[in-house]
C-alpha positions in Angstrom: 67.4 0.1 -20.1 68.9 3.3 -18.9 67.1 5.3 -16.2 66.8 9.0 -16.8 67.3 11.2 -13.8 66.7 14.8 -13.3 68.8 16.8 -11.0 66.7 18.9 -8.8 68.3 21.8 -7.0 67.2 22.1 -3.4 69.2 24.4 -1.2 72.3 26.0 -2.6 74.5 23.1 -1.6 72.0 20.2 -1.7 71.1 18.3 -4.9 68.9 15.3 -5.3 68.2 13.0 -8.2 64.6 12.1 -9.1 64.0 9.2 -11.6 61.8 10.4 -14.5 60.4 6.9 -15.5 57.7 6.8 -12.8 56.7 10.4 -13.4 56.4 9.7 -17.2 54.2 6.6 -16.5 51.9 8.8 -14.3 51.7 11.4 -17.0 50.9 8.7 -19.6 48.1 7.3 -17.3 46.7 10.7 -16.7 46.6 11.4 -20.5 44.8 8.1 -21.0 42.2 8.9 -18.4 41.7 12.3 -19.9 41.2 10.8 -23.3 38.7 8.2 -22.1 36.6 10.9 -20.4 34.0 8.3 -19.5 34.8 7.8 -15.8 32.5 10.6 -14.6 29.8 9.4 -17.0 30.1 5.9 -15.7 29.9 7.1 -12.1 26.8 9.2 -13.0 25.2 6.1 -14.6 26.0 3.9 -11.6 24.6 6.6 -9.2 21.4 6.7 -11.3 21.1 3.0 -11.2 21.5 2.9 -7.4 18.9 5.6 -7.0 16.5 3.6 -9.2 17.1 0.5 -7.1 16.4 2.5 -3.9 13.2 4.0 -5.3 12.0 0.5 -6.5 12.7 -0.9 -3.0 10.7 1.9 -1.4 7.8 1.2 -3.8 8.0 -2.5 -3.0 8.0 -1.8 0.7 4.9 0.4 0.4 3.1 -2.3 -1.7 3.9 -4.9 0.9 2.7 -2.6 3.8 -0.5 -1.8 1.9 -1.1 -5.5 1.2 -0.7 -6.4 4.9 -3.0 -3.6 5.9 -5.6 -4.8 3.4 -5.3 -8.4 4.7 -5.7 -7.1 8.2 -8.9 -5.2 7.3 -10.3 -8.1 5.4 -9.7 -10.4 8.3 -11.9 -8.1 10.5 -14.7 -8.1 7.9 -16.4 -11.4 8.7 -16.7 -10.6 12.4 -18.2 -7.2 11.7 -20.6 -8.7 9.2 -21.7 -11.2 11.8 -22.2 -8.4 14.3 -24.3 -6.4 11.8 -26.4 -9.5 10.9 -27.1 -10.0 14.7 -28.0 -6.4 15.2 -30.3 -6.4 12.1 -32.1 -9.5 13.4 -32.6 -7.8 16.7 -34.0 -4.7 15.0 -36.4 -6.8 12.9 -37.5 -8.7 16.0 -38.2 -5.4 17.8 -40.1 -4.0 14.9 -42.3 -7.2 14.7 -42.8 -7.2 18.4 -43.8 -3.5 18.4 -46.3 -4.2 15.6 -48.0 -7.0 17.6 -48.1 -5.0 20.9 -50.0 -2.2 19.2 -53.4 -3.3 20.4 -54.5 -0.1 22.1 -53.9 3.4 21.1 -54.6 4.9 17.7 -57.0 3.1 15.4 -55.7 0.8 12.8 -56.8 3.2 10.0 -54.5 5.9 11.3 -51.7 3.5 11.8 -52.1 1.7 8.5 -49.5 3.9 6.6 -47.0 3.5 9.3 -47.5 -0.2 9.5 -47.1 -0.5 5.7 -43.9 1.4 5.9 -42.7 -0.8 8.8 -43.6 -3.9 6.6 -41.7 -2.4 3.7 -38.7 -1.6 5.9 -38.8 -5.1 7.4 -38.7 -6.6 3.9 -35.8 -4.3 2.9 -33.9 -5.2 6.1 -34.4 -8.9 5.4 -33.1 -8.4 1.9 -30.1 -6.5 3.2 -29.6 -9.2 5.9 -29.6 -11.9 3.2 -27.1 -10.0 1.0 -24.8 -9.4 4.0 -25.1 -13.1 5.0 -24.2 -14.0 1.4 -21.3 -11.6 1.4 -20.1 -13.0 4.7 -20.2 -16.5 3.4 -18.1 -15.4 0.3 -15.6 -13.7 2.5 -15.2 -16.7 4.8 -14.9 -19.1 1.9 -11.9 -17.1 0.5 -13.5 -15.5 -2.5 -10.9 -13.0 -3.9 -11.5 -9.4 -3.1 -11.7 -8.4 -6.7 -14.5 -10.8 -7.3 -16.4 -9.5 -4.3 -16.0 -5.9 -5.3 -17.3 -6.7 -8.8 -20.4 -8.4 -7.2 -21.1 -5.4 -5.0 -20.0 -2.3 -6.9 -21.5 0.2 -4.5 -19.5 -1.1 -1.5 -16.5 1.1 -0.7 -13.7 -0.2 1.5 -12.1 2.3 3.7 -10.0 2.3 6.9 -11.9 3.6 9.9 -10.3 5.9 12.4 -11.9 4.4 15.5 -11.4 0.7 15.1 
């Protein structure tokens, strides 16, 4: 194989010889890359895939964070239900005690509508207390949240600001 050289004129008196084979190889490689034309397209596809992976990871992180928050809130629920049940029992006791103490004062005829309303409220409170006690037992036993929400469609879970 005979190497080709090109004589390049530098200054007036200086000459140097540059081999043409490496330059021709570079030219051939450049032409091949220009013909392929897919390098920028591949890079764009790789960038889109990377962005998709990053977005998916952000979504996964948000779901994990929401799941942990929900578990934390559900862990607080049995204690709050117990407190509510105790307060409801205290209220019912106060109402019953106040009804028995009502010996003097207005006549029973004037107080009859109020006493009937108190009796109705007492029954409602007992029913609510039973429902809350039932819900508390289900939460403590590990009943899935979806099943609980289906049993009590009017209950809305929300995160409180002052907890």
